[in-house]
KOLFISE-630485 format. One line per 2 residues: for each residue x, y, z of N, C-alpha, C. Coordinates in steps of 0.05 Angstrom, whole numbers. Example, Ala and Ser with C-alpha at 12.3 -4.5 7.8 and 13.67 -1.06 7.14 Angstrom:
// KOLFISE-630485
264,-114,156,246,-90,156,264,-66,156 | 257,-45,142,273,-21,143,258,1,157
***
This chain:
// KOLFISE-630485
-1901,-401,950,-1871,-395,960,-1850,-385,946 | -1848,-413,934,-1827,-410,903,-1836,-397,879
-1859,-395,873,-1872,-375,849,-1862,-348,855 | -1866,-349,891,-1864,-313,898,-1835,-308,890
-1805,-328,891,-1787,-325,897,-1773,-314,860 | -1788,-332,844,-1782,-337,821,-1795,-304,806
-1824,-291,823,-1826,-272,804,-1806,-256,811 | -1801,-259,843,-1780,-228,852,-1756,-229,824
-1747,-251,823,-1713,-255,814,-1724,-243,786 | -1743,-247,779,-1751,-237,753,-1762,-211,745
-1776,-188,768,-1771,-171,782,-1745,-149,775 | -1728,-164,787,-1697,-152,802,-1693,-156,770
-1687,-170,752,-1676,-178,727,-1685,-158,710 | -1709,-146,704,-1727,-135,685,-1711,-107,705
-1718,-98,723,-1710,-73,744,-1675,-61,730 | -1665,-86,734,-1632,-85,729,-1626,-68,697
-1637,-85,681,-1636,-80,655,-1650,-51,646 | -1674,-42,659,-1680,-22,660,-1663,-3,665
-1641,1,684,-1626,13,704,-1607,24,689 | -1607,-13,679,-1566,-13,658,-1581,6,627
-1597,10,613,-1605,16,590,-1609,51,599 | -1624,49,618,-1620,83,641,-1594,99,637
-1581,75,652,-1552,96,655,-1535,93,625 | -1546,70,613,-1528,72,584,-1543,100,556
-1563,102,560,-1574,120,555,-1564,160,566 | -1563,160,592,-1551,169,606,-1524,177,604
-1509,164,598,-1483,167,589,-1473,171,563 | -1496,163,540,-1484,168,515,-1499,207,519
-1511,214,530,-1527,246,523,-1492,259,525 | -1495,280,500,-1471,296,500,-1478,320,535
-1459,313,546,-1448,337,576,-1424,350,577 | -1427,370,590,-1399,376,603,-1387,365,621
-1406,352,640,-1387,343,668,-1402,312,666 | -1385,298,678,-1393,267,690,-1405,276,708
-1418,259,720,-1428,251,750,-1405,235,763 | -1408,241,790,-1384,234,808,-1371,198,815
-1402,188,799,-1397,162,805,-1381,149,772 | -1381,172,747,-1376,165,725,-1347,172,727
-1354,191,749,-1316,207,750,-1294,187,770 | -1311,170,789,-1295,160,799,-1286,124,794
-1299,121,773,-1298,92,750,-1280,100,737 | -1282,128,725,-1264,130,707,-1230,140,719
-1230,147,743,-1202,149,756,-1192,128,765 | -1204,111,778,-1202,79,785,-1195,66,764
-1208,63,736,-1186,54,719,-1161,63,701 | -1164,90,704,-1145,93,696,-1119,93,715
-1130,99,741,-1102,90,761,-1093,59,756 | -1110,48,762,-1104,17,751,-1088,13,723
-1101,20,704,-1081,22,671,-1051,38,677 | -1051,55,690,-1028,67,696,-1008,52,719
-1019,35,740,-1003,13,749,-1002,-3,724 | -1007,-17,712,-1001,-37,705,-988,-36,673
-992,-5,662,-975,0,642,-956,5,637 | -937,23,656,-919,36,661,-885,7,665
-896,-13,683,-884,-37,683,-894,-51,662 | -908,-46,641,-908,-77,618,-906,-54,602
-888,-30,599,-879,-2,569,-850,-12,582 | -848,-9,605,-818,-16,609,-809,-46,606
-814,-63,611,-812,-94,597,-816,-94,576 | -826,-88,554,-831,-84,525,-811,-72,520
-806,-39,532,-785,-32,518,-759,-47,523 | -752,-56,543,-721,-67,546,-713,-89,533
-747,-96,520,-740,-129,504,-720,-104,475 | -749,-88,472,-742,-75,446,-714,-65,441
-707,-56,465,-677,-46,465,-652,-62,465 | -666,-87,471,-641,-109,469,-640,-120,442
-664,-120,435,-666,-132,401,-654,-108,379 | -653,-86,398,-639,-64,371,-617,-59,367
-610,-66,396,-573,-77,405,-562,-101,389 | -581,-126,395,-573,-140,376,-565,-139,347
-588,-121,336,-591,-120,303,-560,-98,301 | -560,-82,318,-548,-58,322,-512,-70,316
-511,-97,334,-487,-110,332,-485,-122,311 | -504,-138,300,-494,-156,266,-487,-130,248
-513,-109,247,-500,-89,233,-487,-75,231 | -462,-75,248,-432,-61,259,-417,-88,249
-425,-109,256,-403,-130,247,-401,-134,214 | -427,-134,200,-430,-140,184,-411,-119,166
-419,-85,175,-407,-64,161,-372,-72,167 | -359,-71,187,-345,-81,197,-328,-89,177
-341,-117,163,-330,-131,149,-328,-117,121 | -344,-96,122,-345,-93,89,-321,-76,85
-321,-64,111,-298,-36,114,-274,-54,105 | -268,-83,120,-244,-100,120,-249,-104,78
-258,-112,69,-258,-122,42,-252,-107,24 | -265,-73,29,-260,-52,18,-225,-33,18
-222,-49,52,-199,-38,49,-174,-54,31 | -183,-85,33,-166,-100,17,-173,-95,-14
-196,-87,-26,-196,-87,-50,-175,-59,-57 | -183,-37,-34,-163,-7,-38,-130,-22,-54
-120,-42,-22,-94,-47,-37,-80,-59,-58 | -103,-73,-70,-104,-85,-86,-100,-84,-112
-124,-59,-111,-126,-41,-137,-99,-17,-136 | -91,-10,-117,-65,0,-117,-45,-4,-119
-41,-41,-108,-20,-52,-120,-23,-61,-151 | -40,-69,-154,-52,-74,-190,-37,-51,-205
-51,-22,-199,-45,3,-215,-4,4,-206 | 8,3,-187,30,0,-188,45,-9,-202
42,-42,-204,52,-54,-226,36,-48,-256 | 18,-42,-250,10,-30,-283,32,-13,-300
41,18,-282,54,30,-280,82,15,-290 | 93,-4,-270,116,-11,-271,128,-24,-299
108,-44,-297,106,-55,-326,102,-35,-355 | 87,-24,-349,94,-4,-373,118,10,-385
123,21,-357,150,34,-355,175,6,-367 | 178,-13,-355,196,-29,-363,181,-31,-400
168,-39,-408,157,-44,-440,172,-25,-447 | 172,0,-437,193,33,-458,205,23,-454
216,17,-436,247,14,-424,263,-4,-449 | 250,-25,-453,256,-53,-470,262,-32,-495
245,-20,-511,249,-4,-532,268,9,-538 | 277,18,-515,301,31,-513,322,18,-512
320,-1,-514,351,-22,-503,349,-33,-527 | 347,-24,-549,352,-34,-584,382,-60,-582
398,-42,-570,421,-55,-577,438,-76,-548 | 412,-81,-543,416,-102,-514,385,-119,-521
398,-149,-504,373,-162,-503,373,-158,-476 | 340,-150,-469,329,-140,-445,312,-171,-435
308,-179,-407,311,-204,-396,296,-200,-377 | 266,-190,-373,253,-183,-354,249,-216,-325
249,-192,-306,250,-214,-286,234,-197,-254 | 229,-223,-240,208,-214,-216,228,-214,-176
232,-193,-178,241,-202,-149,226,-224,-129 | 238,-238,-125,228,-261,-100,244,-259,-80
248,-252,-65,264,-242,-39,290,-235,-34 | 285,-211,-12,315,-204,3,312,-198,32
334,-194,34,347,-202,56,346,-183,78 | 330,-187,100,331,-156,115,351,-147,127
369,-166,130,389,-157,138,417,-140,116 | 404,-155,99,424,-132,71,401,-124,50
383,-106,64,366,-104,49,378,-75,23 | 391,-59,38,406,-33,20,427,-50,-3
435,-74,1,458,-97,-15,443,-112,-29 | 426,-135,-39,421,-155,-47,391,-160,-57
383,-168,-76,357,-180,-67,360,-204,-92 | 341,-219,-94,340,-247,-112,314,-234,-132
333,-244,-152,299,-248,-179,306,-273,-195 | 283,-277,-203,275,-305,-211,275,-312,-240
301,-301,-253,314,-318,-271,347,-316,-266 | 348,-345,-282,380,-352,-277,395,-356,-304
415,-370,-298,441,-373,-313,421,-390,-338 | 392,-405,-345,387,-427,-353,377,-400,-375
363,-379,-370,353,-348,-384,376,-333,-401 | 401,-337,-397,439,-325,-405,434,-307,-387
429,-303,-363,437,-283,-344,465,-301,-338 | 492,-279,-337,517,-280,-327,522,-255,-307
542,-260,-292,551,-246,-272,556,-213,-283 | 554,-196,-261,554,-173,-273,538,-152,-311
520,-164,-306,495,-158,-328,482,-136,-312 | 476,-116,-322,460,-91,-316,434,-93,-310
415,-86,-278,393,-96,-276,388,-59,-271 | 359,-53,-289,348,-35,-280,314,-38,-273
305,-15,-277,277,-17,-272,260,4,-296 | 237,8,-284,230,33,-305,244,67,-303
250,65,-281,271,95,-275,295,92,-283 | 311,70,-278,338,77,-281,357,48,-260
377,48,-271,403,29,-268,399,20,-224 | 391,0,-220,387,-2,-188,419,-24,-183
426,-29,-209,454,-51,-196,464,-70,-214 | 474,-101,-206,479,-114,-239,484,-140,-208
478,-165,-238,482,-189,-227,506,-196,-215 | 503,-209,-189,525,-219,-179,541,-238,-177
517,-259,-172,523,-289,-173,488,-297,-187 | 498,-306,-210,478,-318,-224,475,-357,-218
457,-365,-218,445,-386,-195,429,-399,-243 | 428,-426,-225,409,-437,-247,381,-421,-250
370,-418,-230,342,-406,-240,334,-380,-228 | 352,-372,-206,347,-346,-192,379,-336,-193
381,-313,-185,406,-296,-196,411,-272,-165 | 423,-267,-155,429,-240,-144,441,-220,-149
432,-200,-145,430,-181,-152,454,-162,-130 | 472,-148,-139,478,-131,-118,479,-105,-124
462,-81,-107,441,-51,-109,469,-36,-115 | 462,-11,-123,478,11,-127,483,22,-92
469,20,-74,469,17,-47,489,0,-34 | 491,-18,-50,520,-26,-29,548,-16,-17
545,-28,4,580,-16,16,603,-25,12 | 602,-43,-7,626,-64,-33,647,-42,-42
663,-30,-29,686,-23,-50,688,-29,-69 | 679,-60,-80,689,-65,-104,676,-57,-124
642,-55,-119,618,-48,-131,620,-15,-145 | 648,-15,-167,654,10,-182,638,8,-211
615,29,-213,608,33,-239,621,65,-260 | 629,59,-289,635,77,-301,620,91,-315
617,114,-304,586,139,-308,601,166,-318 | 579,178,-335,584,212,-343,557,223,-338
568,251,-330,549,266,-318,539,280,-354 | 513,285,-360,508,299,-381,508,329,-382
520,341,-398,519,373,-396,518,384,-425 | 511,413,-428,506,425,-455,542,446,-446
549,453,-435,577,470,-433,598,450,-439 | 606,422,-417,636,410,-421,622,384,-429
600,379,-451,592,357,-458,589,322,-435 | 607,314,-448,601,293,-421,623,293,-399
630,291,-378,642,285,-362,640,264,-343 | 659,252,-338,672,221,-330,670,221,-306
665,196,-295,668,191,-269,669,165,-263 | 670,154,-234,662,131,-232,637,134,-200
622,109,-200,608,116,-183,622,92,-169 | 628,98,-130,639,87,-116,628,99,-95
618,78,-75,601,75,-70,581,82,-53 | 565,92,-28,532,105,-19,541,119,5
517,129,16,529,146,36,495,140,52 | 502,122,74,479,121,85,461,136,89
469,153,108,456,179,120,430,196,91 | 454,195,82,438,222,58,422,205,39
419,170,30,413,165,8,418,174,-13 | 454,164,-19,452,182,-39,480,169,-48
486,161,-79,509,151,-88,529,162,-89 | 559,162,-95,581,182,-93,592,169,-126
594,196,-132,616,203,-158,629,203,-156 | 658,193,-159,687,213,-152,697,200,-176
720,216,-176,738,216,-203,730,244,-223 | 713,256,-215,708,281,-231,729,297,-238
740,304,-264,761,327,-264,753,345,-247 | 778,352,-247,784,378,-221,766,405,-237
776,411,-267,776,429,-276,737,428,-280 | 726,404,-289,696,403,-298,678,420,-285
658,433,-297,640,453,-282,609,426,-283 | 607,422,-259,590,402,-259,560,421,-244
543,416,-247,513,448,-232,495,417,-219 | 482,428,-209,458,410,-194,437,405,-208
423,383,-211,409,375,-233,414,352,-256 | 440,355,-257,452,341,-283,449,316,-284
440,309,-304,435,271,-302,464,249,-303 | 467,232,-293,487,222,-299,477,192,-308
489,181,-328,478,153,-336,517,141,-337 | 506,119,-346,522,99,-351,545,97,-383
570,103,-375,593,111,-390,591,98,-415 | 600,105,-428,598,82,-461,631,79,-463
648,94,-438,674,69,-436,671,38,-413 | 651,43,-409,644,20,-391,635,-2,-404
652,-27,-405,645,-42,-423,625,-69,-422 | 618,-73,-391,598,-84,-388,582,-79,-385
562,-52,-378,532,-43,-374,528,-29,-406 | 506,-31,-411,505,-12,-437,500,19,-431
508,34,-455,506,55,-445,486,84,-438 | 478,98,-429,462,109,-427,447,100,-409
448,85,-395,423,74,-367,432,103,-352 | 406,115,-343,400,128,-322,407,116,-293
424,144,-287,429,122,-250,421,139,-232 | 420,174,-243,406,196,-219,415,227,-230
420,233,-214,420,272,-211,432,276,-187 | 457,294,-202,477,312,-185,454,325,-160
461,328,-137,461,337,-116,475,369,-107 | 500,351,-103,518,366,-94,546,361,-96
561,380,-101,592,370,-122,618,391,-90 | 633,379,-89,654,376,-77,675,375,-75
701,377,-73,735,368,-83,737,349,-54 | 745,333,-69,771,311,-52,784,323,-34
799,300,-13,813,311,7,837,324,-3 | 850,313,-36,870,325,-40,874,348,-48
837,351,-58,836,371,-83,844,369,-111 | 847,350,-122,858,342,-145,833,325,-159
809,323,-151,792,312,-172,760,332,-153 | 742,316,-159,717,319,-152,706,304,-143
686,303,-122,661,283,-114,637,290,-116 | 613,278,-128,586,296,-120,564,266,-110
546,285,-95,533,270,-87,498,258,-109 | 496,232,-114,476,230,-128,457,218,-119
433,242,-128,405,213,-120,397,196,-146 | 392,175,-132,390,151,-152,360,159,-165
356,154,-188,334,162,-198,314,140,-195 | 323,108,-198,307,90,-193,310,87,-160
271,77,-146,279,77,-121,291,40,-119 | 316,45,-102,318,27,-94,314,4,-65
282,20,-55,278,6,-29,254,-12,-43 | 235,5,-62,212,-10,-73,227,-20,-92
224,-48,-97,235,-62,-119,219,-85,-129 | 199,-91,-155,186,-114,-151,196,-116,-178
194,-102,-201,199,-114,-235,222,-100,-243 | 240,-120,-263,263,-110,-265,268,-122,-293
291,-108,-304,302,-125,-335,331,-132,-322 | 338,-146,-336,371,-153,-338,379,-146,-362
406,-119,-373,405,-118,-395,424,-136,-407 | 428,-145,-425,437,-171,-432,456,-159,-463
477,-149,-450,494,-136,-479,499,-156,-503 | 494,-144,-526,497,-166,-535,540,-158,-550
549,-181,-537,585,-183,-542,593,-202,-547 | 621,-215,-556,630,-238,-552,634,-243,-523
632,-271,-518,643,-279,-490,672,-272,-489 | 686,-277,-510,724,-275,-507,725,-240,-493
706,-224,-510,708,-202,-498,699,-191,-472 | 681,-204,-462,674,-198,-430,688,-208,-423
706,-234,-424,716,-248,-407,754,-227,-412 | 762,-213,-424,779,-196,-425,775,-175,-411
749,-164,-410,742,-146,-388,749,-142,-358 | 728,-171,-355,730,-184,-335,760,-185,-322
780,-197,-339,808,-208,-329,820,-171,-334 | 820,-156,-337,823,-129,-327,821,-123,-305
795,-122,-302,790,-108,-277,797,-125,-255 | 808,-155,-251,824,-171,-237,838,-152,-235
863,-152,-257,889,-144,-260,888,-119,-243 | 870,-95,-251,870,-75,-230,862,-82,-206
841,-96,-193,846,-102,-166,875,-106,-148 | 879,-132,-172,907,-145,-151,932,-121,-154
932,-101,-181,951,-75,-166,949,-63,-149 | 922,-59,-139,918,-37,-122,922,-55,-93
912,-77,-90,930,-96,-67,946,-95,-62
***
């Protein structure tokens, strides 16, 4: 009996192998259509694969998208950092170009001030409350700076030294509202030659200087250049102040007043030159004393 079952199992195994080989051979043949068992198996397999592949692809796609978002965030952060660095570099380049132009202009200006001892200085502070009136430079009396010395930039005159300290000095700008701040000036012209006047005051609305005491008969035209006068005992002669914009008679009709657009930028100042005029201290003291006496007489 056991031998019978053993032979039966062997026969079943052989038959199964034959059927399997037959099925394999049958499936490998070139056919236009599949049998219904094959179609059933393929459809069932495809359905099962479709059921499991969609969630798997969705999960895989979710993690891929999350990874892409993380990479995008990192790249965006790096790009922003580089843009910030680029903006900083551009600002530095612009600042260096500006300083280069200013320093080149100052060097050229020094060559023109042969009769005067130019002292280079840098603006170190500026009071926001008195932005249009005062600024502080990094040179003082130990560097030879004294009160009332002319202060210029590469473009032209911006003011004068008001209070020199040991290592710093306060500069009073042309745009100050101080009525005592007067500068002898000349209007350069071909017809009348030089026309003298006095810089007295500043129009805050028009951002222009007021050149007063111009002779009534003098013919002054727009765009004529205004410079420091040779009659000034304190300032070097010929320092550019600005250009004429408009001329009108004063309230009494005896003289004329002109609006002068400053040649130098009175708001953006970094580097300056203090023009130390070559004269004896005694002469300087006489001039200052004469100005004080004139002010006392007016009072």
